[in-house]
GUTOR-980348 format. One record per residue (C-alpha): residue number from 1; residue in three letters; x, y, z. Coordinates in Angstrom, 2 decimals. Layout:
<fivexs>
(fivex NUM, "ALA", (X, Y, Z));
...
</fivexs>
This chain:
<fivexs>
(fivex 1, "LYS", (9.57, -37.70, -90.93));
(fivex 2, "LEU", (6.63, -39.71, -89.56));
(fivex 3, "THR", (4.29, -37.78, -87.30));
(fivex 4, "ASN", (2.21, -39.90, -84.90));
(fivex 5, "THR", (1.12, -38.76, -81.46));
(fivex 6, "PHE", (1.27, -42.33, -80.12));
(fivex 7, "ILE", (5.06, -42.52, -80.55));
(fivex 8, "ALA", (7.24, -41.87, -77.48));
(fivex 9, "ALA", (11.01, -41.36, -77.50));
(fivex 10, "THR", (11.48, -44.71, -75.69));
(fivex 11, "ASP", (9.39, -46.72, -78.16));
(fivex 12, "VAL", (10.69, -49.08, -80.80));
(fivex 13, "VAL", (9.52, -48.42, -84.40));
(fivex 14, "VAL", (9.94, -51.18, -86.88));
(fivex 15, "VAL", (9.83, -50.34, -90.59));
(fivex 16, "GLN", (9.37, -52.77, -93.45));
(fivex 17, "HIS", (9.45, -52.32, -97.23));
(fivex 18, "ALA", (5.89, -53.22, -98.07));
(fivex 19, "SER", (5.64, -52.91, -101.90));
(fivex 20, "ALA", (6.77, -51.04, -104.99));
(fivex 21, "GLY", (10.38, -50.79, -105.96));
(fivex 22, "THR", (13.18, -53.32, -105.67));
(fivex 23, "LEU", (12.63, -55.48, -102.61));
(fivex 24, "GLY", (15.74, -56.04, -100.57));
(fivex 25, "ALA", (17.53, -52.99, -102.02));
(fivex 26, "TYR", (17.09, -50.74, -99.04));
(fivex 27, "ASN", (18.16, -50.53, -95.37));
(fivex 28, "PHE", (16.11, -48.59, -92.84));
(fivex 29, "ALA", (17.00, -46.77, -89.62));
(fivex 30, "VAL", (14.51, -45.20, -87.30));
(fivex 31, "ALA", (14.99, -42.54, -84.65));
(fivex 32, "PRO", (11.85, -42.20, -82.53));
(fivex 33, "ALA", (11.06, -38.99, -80.62));
(fivex 34, "ALA", (8.01, -37.71, -78.72));
(fivex 35, "GLY", (5.17, -37.60, -81.30));
(fivex 36, "SER", (7.33, -38.49, -84.32));
(fivex 37, "ALA", (10.01, -40.69, -85.84));
(fivex 38, "VAL", (12.58, -40.00, -88.48));
(fivex 39, "ILE", (13.00, -42.84, -90.99));
(fivex 40, "SER", (16.22, -42.99, -93.00));
(fivex 41, "VAL", (16.22, -45.04, -96.12));
(fivex 42, "ARG", (19.48, -46.18, -97.72));
(fivex 43, "ASN", (19.95, -47.81, -101.13));
(fivex 44, "VAL", (22.21, -50.81, -100.72));
(fivex 45, "HIS", (21.79, -52.03, -104.33));
(fivex 46, "THR", (24.61, -51.72, -106.83));
(fivex 47, "ALA", (22.34, -49.68, -109.16));
(fivex 48, "SER", (21.27, -46.08, -108.60));
(fivex 49, "LEU", (17.60, -46.40, -107.62));
(fivex 50, "SER", (15.03, -43.60, -107.36));
(fivex 51, "GLU", (11.84, -45.54, -106.68));
(fivex 52, "ALA", (8.77, -44.46, -104.76));
(fivex 53, "ILE", (8.70, -47.30, -102.25));
(fivex 54, "VAL", (5.84, -48.10, -99.90));
(fivex 55, "LEU", (6.67, -48.63, -96.21));
(fivex 56, "ARG", (4.74, -50.13, -93.33));
(fivex 57, "PHE", (5.54, -49.55, -89.70));
(fivex 58, "ILE", (4.64, -50.73, -86.20));
(fivex 59, "VAL", (5.20, -48.94, -82.93));
(fivex 60, "LEU", (6.14, -51.13, -80.01));
(fivex 61, "LYS", (5.52, -49.40, -76.66));
(fivex 62, "ALA", (8.64, -49.61, -74.53));
(fivex 63, "VAL", (10.24, -48.06, -71.46));
(fivex 64, "VAL", (13.84, -47.62, -70.46));
(fivex 65, "THR", (14.63, -48.91, -67.00));
</fivexs>
């Protein structure tokens, strides 16, 4: 869970695998909420991986109309 007071439930949070671990071996899903976002990481590699990966994120302010 990522806690950040700037995140609103209507925002778009983009996550990228920045470094460490096997690049391209993971998929990410993000569920933003008021003041936080839950980031789910899924291993899509054929091998069982248990790496400590480094993520970077950006919050795009958005509204639902």
